[in-house]
N, C-alpha and C positions, 0 to 999 in steps of 0.2 A: 632498432626499432622502439623495442617496449620502453626502453632508458629514454628514448626523445620522446615518446608519448608521454611520460611521467612529467616531464618538464614544460609540456606546452600547456595555453591558456588560452582561455578565449579571448578575445582581444575587444569584444563589444557588450561588455558589462559596463554599467554607468553605476553614479551615485545616486543613492534616493536617499529620502530624509523622513524619520519620522513625524506621523501627523497627528498621534495621539499621544498624551498623557508626557512624562518626560525620559522615557526610555531613551537608550543608547541610540546615536546616529545608528541608521541603516546600512545595510551593507554597501562598502565601499571599495568597489571592485572596479579600478579607474581602467581606463582604454589603455593599451600597449604596456609594453612591460611584463617580466614574467611575476607569477603571484602565487604563491603556495599554496594561497587559499582556494584557487580555483585548479583542476588537474583534468586534462582530457584523458579517460581512461581507455577508450576505446575508438577506432574511427571505422568497427565493422558491426556496430550495433545494428539488429534488426528494428522492425516496422513498432515493435512493441518492445524495445531493451530494457524498460527499468518499469513495464506496465504491469497493472492489476495489483490495486492498491491492498489488495485483501491480504499479500504476502510479504513479510518483512525481508527485507535484502541487506541488512546492515547491523552487523553485530559486535559491540565494542566488549573487549576482556583486557581489564586491565589497561595498559597504555596501547592495545592494537584495537583497531577497528578492521573488521573484514566486510567485504563489500562484492555484492555478486549481481551480475545481471545475465543479458542472451544477445549473443552476437550471431550474425549469420554471414560467415565467412564464405568463402566459393566453395567449399568443402561440405557447407549446410550448417544448420543451426548447433551451436554451441554455447553451453553455460558456464561462464567464465567469472572468475574472481580476482582481487589483489589486496592485498592488507596493508594498510597504513598505520605506520608506526608513530603514533602523535608526538613522541617526543623530540624527535629528529626530522619528523615531517616526511620521512621518504616512504615513497611505495616500492613494494615487492614487484615481481616479476608478474606477468598475467599467468594466470594458473587455470585449465581446463578441467573441468568438473565432468564434461560428458555432452552427449549429442543431448538435441531434442528433437521434437516430432515436429515442429512448426513453431510461428511466432506465439502459440499460446504457451508453449512449453518452458516458461520463465521459473526461476526458482523461488522457493519459499526458505529463510534460514533461521536456525535457534542455535540455543549452546545448554549445554547440561551443567550442575553444580562444579564438575570437574573441569570446565575448560573445553570439553570435546563439542566440536560445531557438527551440526547435523542438517541436511539440505536434504528437499524433496523437489523434482523437476521432472521434466521432459513430455508428459501425453498432452494429447487432445485427442479425447475417446480410445486411450490405450491406459494400460497399467502405468501406476504411478513409479516412479524411479525413486529409491532414496540411498543414502550415502552417510557414512561417519568419517570425520578426521581420524588418520591414524594417530594424532598427537596433539596435547590440548594445544589451545590458543594457535593452531598451525592450519593455515588453509593448502600447503603444500603438497600433501598425500592424502588420499581417500580410501577407504575398503572399497571392495566391490560392490555395485548395486545391489539391491533387494527389490523387488517389484511388491508393488500393492495395490488391491482392486483389478481392475478389470478393464474400466470404460471411464476413466477418470478426467479431469478437468480444474485448474484452479485450485493449486494447495496451498492451505493455511496451516501454518508448523509452530505449534508451543511446547513448552516443556515444562511438567510438574515440578512440584516442590521432591520429590521422589525421584526425580528424573524420568517419570513416565513422560513419554511423547506424544501430543494431541495432534491429530492430522484430519483436517477435513478439506472435503472436495467435492466437487460434482462428479455424479454418476447417471452415464445417458443410458437409455432403454429402447429397443423397437416394440416392446411388449408394454411394459407400464411407465406411470408418469415418473420424471425424472426426480431423481433427489440429490440431499448434500448430504453426505454419507460423514460418519466418524470413526476413524481408524486408530487405536491405541498400541502402544508398545513399551511394555515395562521394561526398565533397565536392564539389556544384555538378554530380552528375550524376543520374542517374537510378534509381528503384527498381529495384531485381534480386531476381529471384526467383519464386516461395517456394521454399523447402526445407523439407522437414517434418522436423522436429525430433523430435516426440513422435507417437503414433499410439493411437488406441483399438482393443481386439482386437475389438471387437463392433461390428455398425451401431447406430445410435441415438444419442440425449443421449449427450454426454460433456464435461467441463469439466476443465481442465489447470492453471489459476493456477499459469502459469509465470510466475519472477520472476528477472531479470537482476542480476549485480552483477560491476563489474572488480573485482581484486586491488590493493592499493597499487599495486604495481610497473605497472599497466596492459599487464599481459601475458597475464593469465588471465580468461577470462571463465565465471562461475559461474552456471549454471541449477539452480533448485529448481523443483518441480512438486507439484499436488495432483491424481493423476490419478482420475477418478470416469467410468466409463463403463457402458456395459450387459453387464456380466459379469454371469453367474447370479446373483450376491451383492450386486451393486449397490456393492462394496466401493471401499475409497478405497485409496489409496498415494501416501505422500509419498517423493519419489525425488530424485535430484541427479546431475548430468552438468556436466562441463567442457570447454572447449576452451582450447587454447594456441597454437593457431592462428586465431584471430579468427574463429571460426564454422566452419572449413572441417571439421573432423573435432572427436569428442565421444568422452571417456573418462569411466570411474569415477575416483574419486579415486587410488585407486593406479596410475592408467595404464592400467587394461583397457581397450582401444576396445570402443566400442559401435556398432552397426550401426544406422544411420537408416532409415527414423524409430523412435527406442526406444519402448518399454510398458511396463507394469505389471512384465515379469517381467524386463529387461533392463536399465532404469535400476538404479541403486545406492539401494537399497531403505532409506531412512530410517526410516519406521514402516508398517506394511500390516495392513490387515484386508479379507479377499476373502471372508469367509464368511457375516457378518452382514447380514442386510437394512439396506439404511441406514444402512450403519457412519458414525460420527460424527468421523471424522480428518480435520481441516484444519488447512491451512498457512499460512503469512504470505509477506511481503516475505524476501528474503534480504538477509545483510548479510557483510562479510567483514573478520577482525580485521585487526591491521597484521602480523602474522607471515604472512598470507592465507590462513589456514584461515575456511571459510565457515561461517555460524550462519544459523539462522531459527527462527522461533517456531511453535510447532503447538498444537493444541489438541482436544481429544476433547469432543464434545458429549454423548455418552452414558455417561460414567461419573456415579456417582452424586452426586458434585458435580463438574459440569463445570471439568476441569484445563486448563492450559497449561503447555507448556515451552520452555526454549529448546534446540535441538538444535545441538551445537558438534562439528564434524569436530575428534576429539582427536588429541594429536600421535603415538599410536601407530595411528592409520588408522582407529580405533573412533568412532562416532557417541556423544558423552554427551549424556544427557538430563536437564535440571536442572530440576525443578519448579520454579514461581513461586508458585502457592499459600502455601504457607510465609512467603512473605517480605512477603505483603499485610500493609498497614497495620493497628496495635490497633484492634479494634473492625470489621473486615472478614474474621475469621479463616473465618468461615463462608460467605463469599461464592465462586462460582465464576469462573472465567477465560473466557474463548473469544474467537478470531478471529472478524471479521476484526480483524487488526492488522497493526505495523509493527515491523522491526526495522530500525536505521541504527547507524553509525560515525560519530562527531563528528569535528571536525578534529584535537581533541585525542587521538583514538584510544578512547575510551571508547564503550561500548554503551548505546542508548537502545530499551528496547521498550514498544509502546503497544497495550493490549488493552483488550476489554470486561469489566467485572466485572458480575456479575448477582447481584442478591441473592436468599437463601434466601426460601421452600422449592424445591427444586429436584426434579427428577424426570420421567420419560419424556412427563408430560402437559403440561409446560411448555413452550411454545412460545419460543425466546430470540431468534429474530431479531425485533429490533426491539421487545423486549419495554420497558414500562417502566420497570422497575428498572436497564436499564443504565446505566453509567456509563464512566468514562474512567480506566483505571489507567494509569501510566507506572513502569517499573521502570529506575534509574539502575545501571548495570553499570560494572565497570572493564574494562580493554582486553583482559581475556581471558573475558568475557563472565560474571562471577559478579557476583550482584547485591550491590549495596551500599546502597541503599536502595528505599523506593517511596512512591509516592502515587497518591491518588484526586484528581483536578484538579478533579471537577466534585462538586456536592452531592447526594447521596440524593434523589432526587424523581420519584415514580413516576407522575407526570403525562407524562410524556414521555420516550422514551429520548434520551441522548445516548452517542452511538454511532459506528463507521465512522472511526475517528481515521486521521489520516494524519501521519506526520513526513518531514521531507525526507529522502533518502538520495544518497548519491553516485552520480551516473549517468556519470562519466567526468570533466565540467572541472568541475564545483560542489565545492565543500568545506563539509559541513554544520558550520554554526558552532558554537562550543563550548556556546553557550545557544540550541538551536535552537526554533523553533515547532513548533505543532501544530495541525490543522482538524478538526471533528469535524461530525457533523451532528446536530441537537436536533429531532427528531420521528420520526414513525411512517414505517413502511415503503411503508405504501399497497398497493392491491391489486394492480391490473393492472400491466404496466411503460409504460404510456402515460398512467397517472393523472396530472395536474398535481397538486402539492402545495404547501404553503406553509410547509417546513420552513426552520429557522434552521441557518446555517453561521458558526461560530464558530472565531477565532483565538485559541490561547494560547501566548503566552512561556512557554517551561518553563524560562529561567532566572530566573523570577522566584522 
């Protein structure tokens, strides 16, 4: 069965063409026939198989690329991995890393300087589980899991220059406002922490969607977040912090110290709406340009046509907002753009953005989460984050959403290939978090 899956390809991809600049012709994944540029990784993906943009799920080491996602077979939720040998184009069998509590328990993946893989996964208001590969650059065998924290959800995992691991996650509480905590683990040492980096201003549900990325010089740790808590308007804040002493202290981009835990009033605000009930701002992962300036993707679900943009810290210290909808390919001008989405920097310094494109009609009554019109849009940008061309890598097909894209990001010691890959989920989100689904999980070679 696994060998058959490795050879299967989705037969409803289409050719699309570049609309901006003189970049290469966009993804040419023709209908019919086998194509090693598209691989069906799983037919038992859960409702959020590749979800949660803050968690990196792909790591390339040498000629191997390791890919992780969350399945939901009959026996329950399982974190899976496969490895692509980029020289031969061959995929490994499916490896099972461990169980997950529900569809929130998907993995975050990184690698250290010696090539050992590190993964965190499992929880939804439970202790995080952490494992390390037994051998470098090999996903087939793992150490016994260690538990981190108590009531955690949404891991983000990066590795420092001295192989210290940095793990952020949300932790819930019945007696205090919820927080985004930082845990660290020195090489071969125990987990230390927690240290609260972000905190809600009010009791009750909160979501932080915090992302981490290193500057190319490996000296500055950048954190972006989408703070959503129980304030009177249930508003959203997209914010930013940085640390130049490996997580000990945090500042705004101009060096202004920020007392921890930060909140929606003390982070550096990129976008904010605290007034409207259920404001529609969302953020995605963070990338860092070659000159050390951070950028992230943001979207607004409540716009007349849902829109997304790249927020880049300008050389003058102000955040620049570069709208992406005008760069959609010909024929998709009326489509909307939303997150969850990813932004990454490739080995040659370019910026790639993956988002969800949604077909018209739009409006407040159209539920966009897992809507059947969802397709995967990719924007190719130069080293400054300016769009060069765009592509829709999946064929419009309203029978099932193609969504939750995830591209490899630099997490410390991995280098994103010039022609990276992307994974996404095909299928519905499901109802309850414990619902077992049979969604498809696909890999697409973006260099095709």
